[in-house]
N, C-alpha and C positions, 0 to 999 in steps of 0.2 A: 299755578304760580310759577313764573320763570325766575331765573337767577341772573343778576347783573353784577358788574364789577366797577368799583371806583378806586383809583390809586391816589386820591387826594390831589393836591396841587403839584404840577410838574415844575421843572426848573429849579429844584432845590437840592441838586446833587445826587438824585436817585433816579435819573431818567432811564439809564440802562437797566436798572433793577425793575423799574416800572414796566419797561418794554418786555422784559423777561416774564413778568407776572401776567401781562396781557396775553402774551403768546401762549403761556400755559393755560390761561382761561380759554383761549381760542381752541386749543387742543381738547379741552375738557367739555366743550360744547356750551359754555356760558353764553347767554343770549345777547348781552349788550355791555359795552364799555361806555361809561359816562365820564366826560372830561370837563373840568371846571376851569374858569378863569377869574382873576381878580384884577390885580395891577402888576402882573408878571407876564409870563408867557401866555399867548393867546390860544384859545381852544382850537381855532381853525388850523393853525400850523401843526399843533400836536396831533389832531385827528388825521390830518393828511399824512404825517409821519407814520402814524400807527396803521393807517389804511394800507400803505405799501408793504407792511411787514406782517399782515394777518390775512386770513383767508375767509372766515365765516362770521366772526363776531360782529354784531351790530355796533355802530359808531354813533354815540350820542353826545351832543353838545349840552352839557349840564352845568351852567347855561352860557349862551352868548348874551352879553350885557346889552340891553336895549339902548342905553345912552351912549354906547361905544360905537355904534354903526348906524347908518341910515337903514331903513327897511330894505331898500334896493340892494345895498351892500350885503346885508344878511341873506337875501334871496340868492344873490350871486354865489356866496360862499356855500350855501346849502346845496345848490345844484352841482357845484364843482365837486364837493366831497362825495355827494351821492353818486355822481357819474363815475368818478375815479375809483370808487369802492364797489361798484356793481350794485348800487341800490341799497346800501347798508346804513344810510344816514338817518338820524332822528334829530330834529331841531328843538332844543330846549331854549326857552327865552325867560329872562327875568330882568327886573328893573334895577337890581343891585340895591344899594342903600344910598342915603343922601351924602355920606362922606365920600364914597367912590364916585357917584354920579356928578356931584358938584366939584369935588376936589381933584378928581383925576380926569374926567371927561368934560368938565365945564358945562354940564347940562343941568338946568334946574330940576329939582326932584318933585316939585309940586304936581299934584294930580296924577300920581303914577298909574292908577287904574285906567283913567281915560287915555293916557298916553299908550298904555299897553294895548288897549282895545284898538286904537287907530293903527298902531304898529302892526299888529297881527293881521288886520284887514289888508294893509298894503302888501305885506309879505305873501299872504294867500293869493292875492290878485296876481302878483308876479310869478309865484310858483305854478299857478294855473295857466300860465302862458297867455294871459290876457294883457292888453295895453294897460299900463298902470296910470290910473287917474284917481285922485283923491282930493277932497276939499274938507279939511277938518281944523280942529283947534291947534294941532301940533304939526301936521304935515299937509302940504299943498303940492300936488303933482299933476301936471307940470305947473311951474310958476306962471301966473296969469299975465305977466307984464314983460315977457321976454321971448326969445326964440325957441324955447323948449317945447317939445311935443311929447305926446304920450307914447312911450316905448314899451316893448315887451322883451322878455328874456330871449336871447338868440338860441338858447339850448335848454332843454329839460331832459332828465333821464327817465323819470317816472311821472305819471299824471299828478301825483301829490307826494309830498314829504310830510310825515306826521309831525305835528307841532305840539310840544308840551310846554306848560307854564310851571315855573317854580313859584309856589305860593305858600305862605305861612299864615297870614291873617284870615279871618272869616270872609271878608269881602273879596279878597284876592282868590280864595278858594272857590267862591261862587263864580267869579269871572273865569277861572280855569274851566269849570264845568260848562260854562256858557259858550266859550269861543275856542277852546283847545281840543286836541285829540287825547290828551293825557295830562297827568299831574306829576310833578317831581316834588317829593316831600323829604324833609330831613328831620331827625329826632322824632320819628314816628313811633309811638308806643301802641301796641295792639289794643289796649284797653281804651286809649284816647281816640283811636281812628274813627270810631262810630260818629263822634262829633264832627270830625273833619269831613267824613264822607257825606254827612247830612248837608253840609255847605256845598260840596261838589254837586250833589244831586239837586239842590235848589237851583244851581246854575244850569244844570242839564235840563231841568224842567222849563227853562226860559228859552231854549233853543227853538228857532223857527222850524228847523228840520233836524231830525235825529242824526247823530254821527253815523258815518258810513260803516264804522267798525265799533265794537264795544269800547267804551272809555277806559283808558289805562291808568292805573295808579301805581307809581313807582316810588318805593321808600328806600332811602339809603341808610344803612346801619353799619356802625363800626363793629369789627370782629376781633376778639382776642381769644385764643385757644389755650387751655391749660386746666390743671386740676385745682389750682388755687384761685378761687373766685376773687378774693381781695386783690391779688396780683393782676388779674385780668382787668379789674376796675382801674387800678393805677396805670396800667398800660394805655387804656383808652381815654381816660378822663381829660388829658390835655386837649383833645379834639372838641368835645362839647364845651369845655371851659372857654376856648377861644371864641366860640360863637355866642354863648350865653353872656360871657363877660366882656369880650373885646370887639365883637363884630358890629360896630356902630358906636354912636354916642350914648350918653346916659339917657337922653330923651328919645332916641330913635334906634332901637335895637329890637328887631322883629323876633329874634330867637329868644331873647330875654323875656319878651312878652309871651311867647309860646310856653316857656317854662313856668311862668306865672299862671297861665290858664290851666296848666297841668297840675297845679297845686303846690308849686315850689316857689311862691312869691318871696318869702323871706330869704330863702337860700339863694335865689337868683339875684336878689339885690346885693347880697354879700359877695357873691362871685363877681359881679360887675364892679363893685367898689374895689376889690383887690386887683382885678385885671386892669382897670383904668389907672390904678396907682402904680402900675408896672410890676406887679407881683403875680406873674402868670402861674408860677409853681404853686403858690398859696391858693390861687383861685381854683386850680385843678383839684387841690386837696379839699377845698371847701365845698365842691360840688357833691351833692348827696349821692352815695353809692347806688341808692335805689333809682335815681334818675338815670344814671349811666346804664344800669342793668335794664331799666324799662325800655331804653331806646337803642340797645346794642344786642349783639349775640356774644355771650360770654360763657366760657366753661369748656367741658369736654364734648365729644361728639353727641352723646345722648342728650345733654342739656341743650346744645345748640339745635338739635333736631326738634326738641320740644318747643323751644322758643320760635323756631321757624314755622312750626305748625300753627302757632297762635297768629302769626302774620297771615298765613294762608287762610285760616278760618275767619279772620277779620275782614278779608276781602281784598287784600293787596294782590295786585296782578303780577308785579315784578319786585323782587327783593334784591336790592343792589347792595353788595357787601363791600366794605372798605377794610381790608385786612391790615391789622396793626401787628408790629413785631420789631425786634431789634435789627433784623437783617432780612435778606431775600428768602433765606431758608424758612424763617419763622412765618413770614407773610405768605409764602407759597403753601406751607403746611396749613395755615388758616383757611386759605382759599380751597384747598383740597378737602378739608374737613367740611366746609360749607357745601361743596359739590356732593360729598357723600351723604350729608344730611338731607340735601334736596332729593337725591336719588331715593332715599328711604321714604320720603313723602310721596314721591311719584309712584313708588311700589304699593303704597297704601291705596292708591286710586282716588 
């Protein structure tokens, strides 16, 4: 199992701190940095910025929003970052949610799985340096009634760039297994991962040809280091509360549905009610400490090592840590604790 890093959303006044954390991760040999986007700074710009200031760490888009770019634009961004970084790029894709897709990008959210399937097909064609032609429900290239012609990328750095799908629901997990090279998961609990892996494997079984490399599973977990477990929970809880309570509407919140499938239906409903009422602090307090602990790394080095071991034994191939803390010193200490815990696991063999 490898170790990854997430700094959360950039553009919120901590960019220099985030960069220092990434550079420390680069020094420590962390495998990959994942950068997200919502409706603030875009991941392509941030990854380009980071690529110029790091040496070895992988650079992952986690994720580029499918409604935000044409497939061709995504392929162009992918080969640009990959080339400029010396082949370090990993392309994560996701449909976002209906509020962002329709409210920010003006793209209807209907049939997100079918849209994702077509999108990945077009991106793969472009990245393979083949002329891009596609006739589907969502994309037609080239347009049939004009002067357009099938074009190919003018430059590629590698024969292929790995494509990951962010997936939460069962059907989307199966799609990831069927068409992607890896899966990006959030709020992954080791005890619950067997169910998610079963859906991924169902998709893998439908592939016409097996993937060139073993399928990758990447789980992002928040980290808070300390001897007081309750304080660690309080430090981290605003993060899952945002997703379970406020990432989407009452009817369309994939993370809330995930918490329900994990056995927290009543609590997830309450967290959502509070968050949508503008009571984010109360929502964080209402989130069960067990849910936070199930989906995070909390405590001292020994406890974090034990929790990390459970992710490894469950079959996660990359554990991406999101260090929480009041300042850069605390977040760096959390990162270094995770690196130490990971080294202990490596020593176990």
